[in-house]
C-alpha positions as CSV (number, residue, x, y, z in Angstrom):
1,X,0.0,0.0,0.0
2,X,2.8,2.5,0.9
3,X,4.7,1.6,-2.2
4,X,1.6,2.2,-4.3
5,X,1.0,5.5,-2.7
6,X,4.6,6.7,-3.2
7,X,4.4,5.6,-6.8
8,X,1.2,7.5,-7.4
9,X,2.7,10.6,-5.7
10,X,5.7,10.5,-8.0
11,X,3.6,10.1,-11.1
12,X,1.3,12.9,-9.9
13,X,4.2,15.3,-9.6
14,X,5.2,14.5,-13.1
15,X,1.6,15.1,-14.2
16,X,1.6,18.5,-12.5
17,X,4.8,19.5,-14.3
18,X,3.1,18.7,-17.6
19,X,-0.1,20.6,-16.7
20,X,1.2,24.2,-16.8
21,X,-2.3,25.4,-17.8
22,X,-3.6,24.9,-14.3
23,X,-6.4,22.6,-15.6
24,X,-6.6,19.2,-14.0
25,X,-6.3,16.2,-16.4
26,X,-8.3,13.0,-15.9
27,X,-5.0,11.2,-15.2
28,X,-4.0,13.6,-12.4
29,X,-7.5,13.3,-10.8
30,X,-7.2,9.6,-10.9
31,X,-3.8,9.8,-9.2
32,X,-5.3,11.9,-6.4
33,X,-8.1,9.5,-6.0
34,X,-5.7,6.5,-6.0
35,X,-3.7,8.1,-3.1
36,X,-6.9,8.4,-1.0
37,X,-8.1,5.0,-2.0
38,X,-4.9,3.3,-1.1
39,X,-4.9,4.9,2.4
40,X,-8.4,4.3,3.5
41,X,-9.4,1.2,5.4
42,X,-11.3,-1.2,3.3
43,X,-13.0,-3.1,6.2
44,X,-16.7,-2.2,6.4
45,X,-16.5,0.2,3.5
46,X,-20.3,0.5,3.3
47,X,-21.9,3.9,3.9
48,X,-21.7,4.8,7.6
49,X,-22.5,7.8,9.8
50,X,-19.7,10.4,9.9
51,X,-17.7,9.0,7.0
52,X,-18.6,11.9,4.7
53,X,-16.0,14.3,6.2
54,X,-12.2,14.5,6.0
55,X,-12.0,14.3,9.8
56,X,-13.0,10.7,9.6
57,X,-10.2,10.1,7.1
58,X,-7.6,11.8,9.2
59,X,-8.6,10.0,12.4
60,X,-10.0,6.6,11.3
61,X,-8.9,6.3,7.6
62,X,-12.5,5.8,6.5
63,X,-14.5,7.7,3.9
64,X,-17.8,7.1,2.2
65,X,-18.6,8.0,-1.4
66,X,-19.1,11.7,-0.7
67,X,-16.1,11.9,1.6
68,X,-13.8,10.4,-1.0
69,X,-15.0,12.8,-3.7
70,X,-14.6,15.7,-1.3
71,X,-11.1,14.5,-0.6
72,X,-10.2,14.5,-4.3
73,X,-11.6,18.0,-4.6
74,X,-9.6,19.2,-1.7
75,X,-6.4,17.5,-3.0
76,X,-6.8,19.2,-6.4
77,X,-7.3,22.6,-4.7
78,X,-4.1,22.1,-2.6
79,X,-2.3,21.2,-5.8
80,X,-3.5,24.4,-7.5
81,X,-6.2,23.0,-9.8
82,X,-9.2,25.2,-9.2
83,X,-11.2,23.9,-12.1
84,X,-12.3,20.7,-10.3
85,X,-15.9,20.8,-8.9
86,X,-18.3,18.3,-7.4
87,X,-21.2,16.9,-9.4
88,X,-23.9,15.1,-7.3
89,X,-27.0,13.0,-7.9
90,X,-29.0,11.8,-4.9
91,X,-26.9,8.7,-4.5
92,X,-23.5,9.3,-6.0
93,X,-20.8,11.9,-6.4
94,X,-18.1,12.5,-9.1
95,X,-16.1,15.5,-10.4
96,X,-16.3,17.9,-13.3
97,X,-13.1,19.6,-14.6
98,X,-11.7,21.5,-17.5
99,X,-11.9,25.1,-18.5
100,X,-15.7,25.0,-18.8
101,X,-16.3,21.9,-16.7
102,X,-16.8,19.9,-19.8
103,X,-15.1,16.7,-18.6
104,X,-16.6,14.2,-16.1
105,X,-14.5,11.7,-14.1
106,X,-15.4,9.0,-11.6
107,X,-13.4,9.3,-8.4
108,X,-15.1,6.8,-6.1
109,X,-17.3,3.7,-6.2
110,X,-20.9,2.9,-6.0
111,X,-22.3,-0.1,-4.1
112,X,-24.6,-1.1,-6.9
113,X,-21.6,-1.5,-9.3
114,X,-19.5,-4.6,-9.2
115,X,-16.2,-3.0,-9.9
116,X,-14.2,0.1,-9.1
117,X,-14.5,2.8,-11.8
118,X,-12.2,5.5,-10.5
119,X,-10.7,7.5,-13.3
120,X,-13.2,6.5,-15.9
121,X,-14.7,9.1,-18.2
122,X,-18.5,9.4,-17.8
123,X,-20.0,9.6,-21.2
124,X,-23.0,11.8,-22.0
125,X,-24.9,8.6,-23.0
126,X,-24.2,7.1,-19.6
127,X,-25.3,10.2,-17.7
128,X,-28.5,10.4,-19.7
129,X,-29.5,6.8,-19.3
130,X,-28.4,6.0,-15.7
131,X,-30.2,6.9,-12.5
132,X,-26.9,7.0,-10.7
133,X,-26.1,10.2,-12.6
134,X,-29.6,11.6,-12.2
135,X,-30.4,11.1,-15.9
136,X,-27.9,13.7,-16.9
137,X,-29.3,16.3,-14.5
138,X,-26.9,16.4,-11.5
139,X,-26.3,19.2,-9.1
140,X,-23.2,20.9,-10.4
141,X,-21.5,22.7,-7.6
142,X,-19.7,26.0,-7.5
143,X,-17.6,26.7,-4.4
144,X,-20.5,28.0,-2.3
145,X,-22.6,25.0,-3.2
146,X,-19.7,22.7,-2.2
147,X,-19.8,24.3,1.2
148,X,-23.5,23.8,1.3
149,X,-23.0,20.1,0.4
150,X,-20.5,19.7,3.3
151,X,-23.0,21.3,5.8
152,X,-25.9,19.2,4.4
153,X,-23.8,16.0,4.9
154,X,-23.2,16.7,8.6
155,X,-24.6,13.7,10.6
156,X,-25.9,14.3,14.1
157,X,-26.3,10.6,14.8
158,X,-24.5,9.5,18.0
159,X,-25.8,5.9,17.9
160,X,-28.8,3.9,16.6
161,X,-31.2,5.6,19.1
162,X,-29.6,9.0,19.9
163,X,-28.9,12.1,17.9
164,X,-27.2,15.2,19.0
165,X,-29.5,18.2,19.3
166,X,-26.5,20.5,19.5
167,X,-25.2,19.3,16.1
168,X,-28.7,19.6,14.5
169,X,-29.0,23.2,15.8
170,X,-25.6,24.1,14.6
171,X,-26.4,22.5,11.2
172,X,-29.6,24.5,11.0
173,X,-27.9,27.8,11.7
174,X,-25.3,27.1,9.1
175,X,-27.9,26.1,6.5
176,X,-29.9,29.3,7.2
177,X,-26.8,31.3,6.7
178,X,-26.2,29.6,3.4
179,X,-29.9,30.0,2.5
180,X,-29.8,33.8,3.2
181,X,-26.7,34.1,0.9
182,X,-28.4,32.2,-1.9
183,X,-26.3,29.1,-1.7
184,X,-29.3,26.7,-1.6
185,X,-31.3,28.2,-4.4
186,X,-30.4,25.3,-6.8
187,X,-29.7,22.6,-4.2
188,X,-32.8,20.4,-3.5
189,X,-31.1,18.2,-0.9
190,X,-29.9,21.2,1.0
191,X,-33.4,22.7,1.0
192,X,-34.9,19.4,2.1
193,X,-32.4,19.0,5.0
194,X,-33.2,22.5,6.1
195,X,-36.9,21.7,5.9
196,X,-36.4,18.7,8.2
197,X,-34.5,20.8,10.7
198,X,-37.2,23.5,10.6
199,X,-39.8,20.9,11.3
200,X,-37.9,19.8,14.4
201,X,-36.8,23.3,15.5
202,X,-39.4,25.8,14.1
203,X,-38.0,29.3,13.8
204,X,-40.2,32.4,13.8
205,X,-40.0,34.6,10.8
206,X,-38.6,31.8,8.6
207,X,-40.2,29.7,5.9
208,X,-41.9,26.6,7.2
209,X,-40.8,23.1,6.5
210,X,-43.6,22.7,4.0
211,X,-42.6,25.9,2.2
212,X,-39.0,24.6,2.0
213,X,-40.1,21.2,0.7
214,X,-42.2,22.9,-1.9
215,X,-39.3,25.0,-3.0
216,X,-37.1,22.0,-3.3
217,X,-39.8,20.4,-5.6
218,X,-40.0,23.5,-7.7
219,X,-36.2,23.5,-8.1
220,X,-36.0,19.8,-9.2
221,X,-38.9,20.4,-11.7
222,X,-37.5,23.6,-13.2
223,X,-33.8,23.0,-13.1
224,X,-33.3,19.2,-13.0
225,X,-36.0,17.9,-15.3
226,X,-37.8,16.4,-12.3
227,X,-35.1,13.8,-12.0
228,X,-34.6,14.2,-8.2
229,X,-36.8,12.1,-6.0
230,X,-35.9,13.2,-2.4
231,X,-37.8,16.5,-2.5
232,X,-41.0,14.5,-3.0
233,X,-40.0,12.1,-0.2
234,X,-39.5,15.0,2.2
235,X,-42.9,16.4,1.3
236,X,-44.6,13.0,1.7
237,X,-43.0,12.6,5.1
238,X,-44.5,15.8,6.5
239,X,-47.9,14.9,4.9
240,X,-47.8,11.5,6.6
241,X,-47.1,13.2,10.0
242,X,-50.0,15.6,9.5
243,X,-52.4,12.7,8.6
244,X,-51.3,10.7,11.7
245,X,-52.1,13.7,13.9
246,X,-55.6,14.1,12.5
């Protein structure tokens, strides 16, 4: 593992010297992904709570799909390649890069796929026909939306029966700050998460959870060709609670 990591690091340095334009190549992105992949623990690699942040990688050498893609994004920024951005469906994350974000590259894995696809080009045909890529209608992030994605991915779960109210309140405050600055306008998952927190901790003078869920649905209809399902699940959840109370 160490030898593979060192080898990837040497090749990556060579790639950097060849990329004077400041635009990340698919080969370089694959190398960054390889370094992370070769240094994470492979035991119990299924999605778990708290594996979506780099703290988990630094302390426990574990990352989920989002965490690994975030690590690749951070690595590319450290190396000076600012053209790399996250692209997200509701169940998968990859990166876009190039002068106009015209290239798509896999940097992680998906549990429904039988093999590792890191470094592969994602064709337009694949994106249009596959639910993993939201039918070609992913959330394409700028830097502000990447911050929103990090905040949305915060997990307040302590164990199977306990969640931290402090973390949820902190997450809610951060999401309202992002909302007020327009960072959630085109991010259905972020709006849905904020709606859930607003349902638990209603705030006066703020949109209700139902209003936030409705906004998330409008966004997926008008911007993402109605290919995102979670906004409808959020709305159905609140409707189910209302019906139970009546």
